[in-house]
C-alpha positions, 0 to 999 in steps of 0.5 A: 508472448509470455511476459517475463515477470520480475519478482523479488521476495525475502527468503526465509526457507527455500530450496533452489531459486535463481540468485543474482550476482551483482555488478557494481554500478554508479548509476545510483549516484547519478539517477534520481531515486523516487521519493516513494522508495525513500518513504518505503525505506524509512517505514521499513526501518521503523517496522511500519511495513513488511519486508516484501513491501520494502522490496517493491522499491528494490524491484523498481531500482533493478527494472530501471537499471539503478542496480545491475544484476545478472542471474546465475543458479546457486543454492539459497542460504536458508535461515537468514534474516535481513541484518539490522545494519541494512535496516539502519542504512535504510532509515539513515538514507530515508533521512538523507544522512547517507548517500545513494551509494551507501544505500544501494551497496547494502542492497547489493550485499543482500542480493549477493549473499542470497538474503534477497532473491530475484526469481524470474518466475516464468511458469506463472502467467499474471494475465491468467491469475486472479487477485484475492481480496481476503475480505469477508463473504459480503465482498467480491473475492474474484477480481480478474486481472486485465492486462491494461494496467497503468503501471507495471505490476509485480507479484509476491511469489510467496503470496501465490496460493491455489484455491479450488484450482484458481491461483491467487496473488495475495500481494501486488506491487507497482512500478512505473513503465518508462513508455508511459512517462508522458502520461505520468507527467500529466497526472503526477505532482513532481513538478507541481506547486501544490502540496498534497498528502495521502493518509495510509490507513494502518489502523484499518489494515490492523482492524481487518486482521484475524482475529480482530474486529471482524472475528467479533462481528461474526460472533466468533470472539467476544474479546476481539474488540481490542486487537493488535496494531500489526505491521501494515500491509498493502492489502485490499482493505487498506487501499494498497493499490491507491497508496502505491499509485499516488506515492509513485506520482509524487504525493507525500505519504503519512499514516493515521498514527502520525495524524493521530499523534500530530493532527496539525501535520495536515495543516502543512498541506493544501490537499489531503487524500483519505483512502479506506480510513474506516477506523479512526480516532476522534483526534483524526476525525476532527483533524480531517473534517476540519481541513478545508480540502479533502478528497475522500477517495474511498467510501466508508471512510471515517466510519468507526471510532477507535482508541489506540494504545501505543504502549501495548500496540493495540486498537480498541473499537469504541463506537460504530458497526452497531457497537456497543450492543447497548447503544448500537450505531452504524457510523461512530461519529454520526457523520452527516456525509457518511457514504458507505451504502451503496457506494462501498459495494460498487467495485467495478467503478464503471460510472465513478463520480467525484461529488462535492461536500463541505470540505472536499469531494467524495466518490461513488465507488470503491476504486481499488481494482481500477488501479490494476484493471484499467489504464484509462480509469487509473489515468482519470482518477489520478488526473482528477485528484491532481486537478481538484 
């Protein structure tokens, strides 16, 4: 039976989609809203994540009956932007300054006026859709979706594209499946005494944008060793799947920019999880490598040194990836534990191992697609991270 795939997206221009009318609900006052949704709201209010990333939280609220909606067909109002007061509300709510009801009422306003659309997109079967990683040719691009994910998966309708007859998802968002709550409790840290944080690789996300560092590496742009610090997105290169999975399981989330400007923040945590943080500053490198308990979940972490201009909102490549040409070096920090080759290129992770180094553990593969392709693999990764 074809699964009804609930998708939300911000509408900029559109023709006719399924627009819900809202039914006021007090569920938000009694339901516990997960911390990851508040994290998303705060980042969105600060411009750190895109509208569609923020909407992943709204997906969860609707699918878990915190917000009730009934679909009806109405014409969409085009040309609308999300009003600034909604972002203000999201920021205040993330800081605990307004109650859940004030936040959800703002979301209901967005839905009622067609700024946010729930599209019951029945003509796309996610089980026959290929994920696109948007990576250079050296990476595997066609990662088939397998219907055994540990989480419910939601696709961004606007990211769908057809390349040579194959439909690709550009953005995937995670939600929890109520049938797996016992398993989530086994691997989550909601009720655990440990304090653990995940460092989102915003700098690395920006480095992979075009034009950017890889435009330079391909010899197509001599000036692209400085690139814009764009809004972070949950893409393959930024280990967006792991970020969502760990956030859902109760881990605190910070960003590399926060660590760079306030490196002592890591001292507040018993455990630090590093994702594909390939491009980091010297300050970040020192803070991470001096922490006594770090899980380097992705190979290729701490690979190249950058500088950040927070006024101009740019990052500049300083050393690494055989740069600068007059003094080429692969790892910009000459780090003895650098483990890019061959582990970064094993994306199947059929024999993933966590091995110990001086200040924590590293892995032997790039596990991004495990979080969408393997229920068992995702469970084992999350359980291992919790127990290390």
